[in-house]
C-alpha positions as CSV (number, residue, x, y, z in Angstrom):
1,X,-77.5,113.3,47.2
2,X,-77.8,110.4,44.7
3,X,-81.1,110.0,44.9
4,X,-82.4,113.6,45.7
5,X,-80.2,115.0,42.9
6,X,-79.4,117.8,45.4
7,X,-75.2,118.2,45.2
8,X,-75.0,121.3,47.6
9,X,-73.6,119.2,49.9
10,X,-70.4,118.4,48.0
11,X,-68.2,120.6,49.7
12,X,-68.9,118.7,52.9
13,X,-68.7,115.4,51.1
14,X,-65.1,116.8,50.3
15,X,-64.3,117.7,54.2
16,X,-65.5,114.0,54.9
17,X,-63.3,112.3,52.5
18,X,-60.7,114.7,53.8
19,X,-61.2,113.6,57.3
20,X,-61.3,110.3,56.6
21,X,-57.9,110.1,54.7
22,X,-58.5,111.0,51.2
23,X,-55.5,113.0,49.9
24,X,-56.6,113.2,46.2
25,X,-56.5,116.6,44.9
26,X,-58.8,116.2,42.1
27,X,-61.2,114.8,44.2
28,X,-61.2,117.4,46.9
29,X,-61.3,120.3,44.3
30,X,-63.9,118.6,42.3
31,X,-66.0,118.3,45.2
32,X,-65.5,122.0,46.6
33,X,-65.7,123.8,43.2
34,X,-67.7,126.6,43.5
35,X,-68.9,126.6,40.2
36,X,-68.7,122.8,39.4
37,X,-72.2,121.1,38.0
38,X,-72.9,118.2,39.7
39,X,-75.4,116.0,38.7
40,X,-76.3,112.2,38.9
41,X,-73.5,110.0,37.5
42,X,-70.8,112.4,38.7
43,X,-67.6,110.8,39.0
44,X,-66.4,111.4,42.3
45,X,-70.3,110.3,43.7
46,X,-70.0,107.4,41.4
47,X,-66.5,106.6,42.7
48,X,-67.6,106.9,46.7
49,X,-70.8,105.0,46.0
50,X,-68.5,102.0,43.8
51,X,-70.6,102.5,41.1
52,X,-68.7,102.1,37.5
């Protein structure tokens, strides 16, 4: 997702994070927002990848 800049899998990322125990509503809502614009540097993707 990060390298290809194809963020269409953000809802799947939300599901995976939730399955792994994530309960942060801001993270899950951001990933699932159908009107959200996701770009390289997206705070959720950077958080998952450990980027600052």
